C-alpha positions as CSV (number, residue, x, y, z in Angstrom):
1,X,-4.8,-12.3,18.0
2,X,-3.8,-14.9,15.5
3,X,-1.0,-16.3,14.2
4,X,0.1,-16.6,10.8
5,X,3.0,-18.9,9.5
6,X,4.4,-18.2,6.0
7,X,6.8,-19.8,3.9
8,X,9.8,-17.6,2.5
9,X,12.6,-18.6,0.2
10,X,15.9,-18.1,2.6
11,X,17.0,-15.2,1.0
12,X,13.8,-13.2,1.3
13,X,13.8,-14.3,4.9
14,X,17.2,-13.0,5.2
15,X,16.5,-9.6,3.6
16,X,13.5,-9.0,5.7
17,X,15.3,-9.7,8.7
18,X,18.2,-7.3,7.7
19,X,15.1,-4.5,7.1
20,X,13.7,-5.2,10.4
21,X,16.9,-4.7,12.3
22,X,17.9,-1.4,10.2
23,X,14.4,-0.2,11.7
24,X,15.1,-1.5,15.0
25,X,11.8,-3.7,15.2
26,X,11.2,-7.6,15.0
27,X,10.5,-9.5,11.8
28,X,7.3,-10.0,13.5
29,X,6.5,-6.2,14.1
30,X,7.9,-5.6,10.2
31,X,5.3,-8.0,8.8
32,X,2.5,-6.3,10.8
33,X,3.5,-2.9,9.4
34,X,3.9,-4.1,5.6
35,X,0.5,-5.6,6.0
36,X,-0.9,-2.4,7.4
37,X,0.5,-0.4,4.5
38,X,-0.9,-3.3,1.7
39,X,-4.4,-3.3,3.6
40,X,-4.6,0.5,3.6
41,X,-3.4,0.5,-0.1
42,X,-6.3,-1.9,-1.0
43,X,-8.8,0.2,0.9
44,X,-7.8,3.3,-0.8
45,X,-8.0,1.7,-4.2
46,X,-11.6,0.2,-3.3
47,X,-12.7,3.6,-2.5
48,X,-11.4,5.2,-5.1
49,X,-13.1,2.7,-7.5
50,X,-16.5,2.9,-5.5
51,X,-16.3,7.0,-6.3
52,X,-15.2,6.6,-9.5
53,X,-18.5,4.9,-10.4
54,X,-20.5,7.4,-9.1
55,X,-18.3,10.3,-10.3
56,X,-18.9,12.4,-13.5
57,X,-16.4,11.4,-16.2
58,X,-16.2,15.0,-17.8
59,X,-15.7,16.6,-14.3
60,X,-12.8,14.0,-13.6
61,X,-11.2,14.8,-16.8
62,X,-11.8,18.6,-16.3
63,X,-9.8,18.0,-12.7
64,X,-6.9,16.1,-14.6
65,X,-6.5,18.6,-17.2
66,X,-6.1,21.4,-14.5
67,X,-3.6,19.3,-12.8
68,X,-1.5,18.9,-15.9
69,X,-1.5,22.6,-16.3
70,X,-0.6,23.2,-12.7
71,X,2.3,20.6,-13.2
72,X,3.7,22.2,-16.0
């Protein structure tokens, strides 16, 4: 396991500490959870872009049109 040291403004540190306490976890665990979310978001975006390159634009627009019609 790696150790990471970051510099944060005092007010941000205070808010992160309060957030961790409200969740009943340590700041370390909070940062682990937040980094997991960021990585998952990055992976999803990367996968979407890779699939979009292979996709059919006309079919994609058709799906979006159906979603718009469904949501109205």
